[in-house]
C-alpha positions as CSV (number, residue, x, y, z in Angstrom):
1,M,172.4,230.8,200.3
2,S,176.9,230.8,198.9
3,V,177.5,227.3,197.7
4,R,180.6,225.0,197.7
5,I,181.9,222.2,196.2
6,R,183.8,221.0,199.0
7,M,184.6,216.8,199.6
8,K,182.7,215.5,202.5
9,R,185.0,212.0,203.9
10,L,183.7,208.9,204.7
11,G,185.1,206.1,205.5
12,R,186.5,204.9,208.7
13,K,190.0,205.5,210.4
14,S,192.6,205.0,208.3
15,R,190.8,204.7,205.2
16,P,189.8,207.5,203.8
17,F,186.7,207.8,201.5
18,Y,185.7,211.3,200.1
19,R,182.2,212.2,197.6
20,L,182.5,215.1,196.6
21,C,179.3,217.5,197.0
22,A,178.0,220.9,196.0
23,I,177.2,221.8,199.7
24,D,175.9,225.5,201.6
25,Q,178.9,226.8,202.6
26,R,177.8,227.6,206.8
27,S,176.7,223.5,207.0
28,P,180.1,221.7,208.9
29,R,182.1,219.3,206.9
30,D,179.8,215.8,207.2
31,G,176.6,217.6,206.6
32,R,173.2,217.9,204.4
33,V,174.3,218.1,201.0
34,L,172.5,219.7,197.6
35,E,174.2,217.3,195.7
36,E,176.3,214.7,195.1
37,L,178.6,215.3,192.4
38,G,182.0,212.1,192.0
39,H,183.3,210.2,194.7
40,Y,187.8,210.6,195.6
41,D,188.9,207.2,197.1
42,P,192.7,207.8,197.7
43,M,193.2,204.6,198.9
44,C,192.6,203.0,195.1
45,R,196.0,201.6,193.6
46,E,195.7,203.1,190.1
47,T,196.2,206.9,190.5
48,D,194.0,208.3,187.6
49,A,191.7,206.2,188.7
50,R,190.8,207.7,192.2
51,A,188.6,209.8,191.2
52,I,185.1,209.8,189.5
53,L,183.3,213.1,188.6
54,K,180.2,214.0,187.4
55,G,181.0,216.9,184.7
56,D,178.0,218.0,183.5
57,R,176.8,218.2,187.1
58,I,179.9,220.2,188.4
59,D,179.9,222.3,185.4
60,Y,176.2,223.5,186.0
61,W,176.1,224.3,190.1
62,M,180.2,226.0,188.9
63,S,177.4,227.9,186.5
64,V,175.0,228.8,189.1
65,G,177.9,230.8,191.2
66,A,179.5,228.0,193.0
67,Q,182.6,227.8,194.3
68,P,185.1,224.9,194.5
69,S,187.9,223.9,197.6
70,D,191.5,223.9,196.5
71,N,192.0,220.3,196.7
72,V,188.2,219.6,194.5
73,R,189.6,222.4,192.0
74,I,192.9,220.7,191.1
75,L,190.8,216.9,190.9
76,I,187.9,219.4,188.4
77,A,190.9,220.2,186.7
78,K,192.4,216.8,185.4
79,Y,189.3,214.8,185.8
80,G,186.5,217.3,184.8
81,T,184.2,218.3,181.5
82,N,187.9,218.9,179.4
83,G,190.4,217.7,182.3
84,S,194.1,217.2,181.4
85,H,194.3,213.2,182.4
86,L,190.6,211.9,180.6
87,S,192.9,209.2,178.6
88,A,195.3,208.3,181.1
89,Q,191.9,207.3,184.1
90,Q,190.5,205.9,181.0
91,E,193.0,203.4,180.4
92,A,193.3,203.0,184.4
93,L,189.2,202.0,184.7
94,T,189.9,199.0,182.0
95,R,193.5,197.9,184.3
96,L,190.7,197.8,187.2
97,G,188.3,196.1,185.4
98,R,186.0,199.4,186.3
99,S,184.5,201.7,183.5
100,K,183.6,205.2,184.0
101,P,179.2,205.7,184.9
102,A,177.8,205.7,181.4
103,K,175.9,209.0,180.4
104,V,172.3,209.1,180.7
105,Q,170.4,209.8,177.2
106,A,166.6,211.8,177.5
């Protein structure tokens, strides 16, 4: 089974919302997923607060061979574990009054 990390479209007409998912490559865009890895809201007014990713889970799926799609690869480079826009994302989330989901300690 070949696994891809790609976006699944939700929302309504003219108001898109995407979930980043690990999904079988042969499945349809909105088909059954293996795991949800974050979300992306292109309608959010703060550009750096649009994508919230679970970096540790994305790293896991990529370590076992999952391939990200082109758009997801860009989001991972910006907001992944060692992303280039993480500090700007934290500032944007505080301006919006939200916080990034806290990591659960085992």
